[in-house]
C-alpha positions, -999 to +999 in steps of 0.1 A: +104+064-140+112+101-131+139+119-112+130+138-080+125+169-100+100+152-124+124+147-153+115+116-173+141+088-171+127+055-182+096+035-191+089-001-198+060-025-204+033-032-230-002-047-229-002-085-226+005-116-206+041-121-216+073-114-198+075-077-188+040-071-201+010-059-180-027-061-177-037-032-155-007-027-133-018-012-100+009-011-072+046-005-074+074-007-048+112-004-047+135-024-024+168-013-009+187-026-039+166-005-063+147-035-077+111-027-088+081-048-080+048-043-098+013-058-091+001-070-125-036-069-114-053-084-144-027-112-148-028-122-111+010-120-106+039-099-094+067-089-117+101-079-106+125-057-126+161-045-122+166-008-116+171-003-153+138-019-162+151-052-172+128-081-164+140-102-134+113-127-125+075-131-120+054-151-096+018-159-090-013-172-108-050-170-105-064-188-075-068-189-037-038-209-027-005-196-012+013-176-038-018-173-059-039-141-064-072-128-074-064-092-083-032-083-065-034-046-057-008-030-035+028-039-029+055-029-004+091-040+004+106-040+039+142-034+050+151-070+044+136-069+009+106-090+018+076-082-004+041-077+009+011-079-014-026-070-008-047-098-025-077-077-032-104-102-040-091-129-017-092-104+012-057-111+025-021-101+026+007-123+014+044-120+023+072-132+000+110-131-001+127-111-029+127-142-051+090-147-048+090-176-023+059-176-001+066-168+036+032-162+052-002-147+047-030-134+068-065-121+066-100-133+058-133-117+046-150-097+073-151-067+096-133-080+127-097-072+136-073-086+111-101-092+085-105-073+053-130-062+027-110-053-004-075-044+009-058-020-014-028+001-003+000-013+018+032+001+034+059-009+058+076+013+083+113+013+095+104-011+124+087-036+100+051-028+109+027-033+081-002-008+073-031-018+051-059+002+036-090-018+043-110+001+016-145-012+019-144-012+057-131+024+056-103+019+080-065+013+083-052-018+100-017-021+114+002-055+118+036-067+128+058-083+101+043-118+108+007-106+104-001-102+141-028-076+145-017-044+164-044-017+159-070-002+135-086+031+131-111+049+109-148+048+102-170+057+073-176+094+069-162+128+057-147+139+090-112+140+104-099+104+106-129+091+087-127+076+052-147+071+020-127+042+004-091+047+016-067+033-010-030+041-014-009+049+016+027+056+025+049+058+056+078+083+059+111+079+077+097+092+110+067+068+110+040+092+098+013+075+078-003+092+048-036+079+034-053+089+001-090+091+009-104+085-025-140+097-025-135+124+002-109+139-021-083+146+005-055+130+024-050+121+061-017+121+080-014+099+110+013+094+136+020+060+153+001+074+183-030+076+160-030+114+159-045+127+126-033+158+108-057+172+082-046+202+061-064+235+064-067+260+037-037+284+034-039+316+054-044+350+038-009+363+045+015+358+016+043+345+038+021+321+057+022+283+053-007+258+054-014+247+090-026+214+102-055+206+125-048+179+150-075+156+164-071+124+185-083+092+168-092+063+190-080+029+177 
């Protein structure tokens, strides 16, 4: 854990399967109370910690049932402290309350709307919409809080609004969506209207700022 200026504050965890231990932790999220949720990828579980790093609870086991995981990857918390997890190898999203009780899940293996091929990053905006990086399908999918499909965008390629394995993503307070495009080695910035902003190189002038190129992306 670091401060906003990068000052080290706190660390916790060791290798293992015990309470507060990890086997390849991948995703991390913080709810409105400051509680920290970690996807313990190799142990097929979610661990929850208090703001000071004290272990609170864990849930999940290896499998395909509700509340089970095969390689949980990304995690996000909404304004009501519900927790969303991308279940990477089960090709689905699962939603829990803050105590780890299963609420709902959605997704299946495939390329159709609402289906996934290795979902990775996940984020929730201020309206409760859920965004998922569908990494092997090279697209982003948007859902409502119950898993209802809303939109998707992206194709395979190096161009604006295209991806080569999109993974982690984030949403800011105004609804802009940021996606890390892993093997294209850059990021994309999207608005809810599906407008993509891709950073250009800085201008020659010393006092100039990087500009953004804007292109329309069809859903």
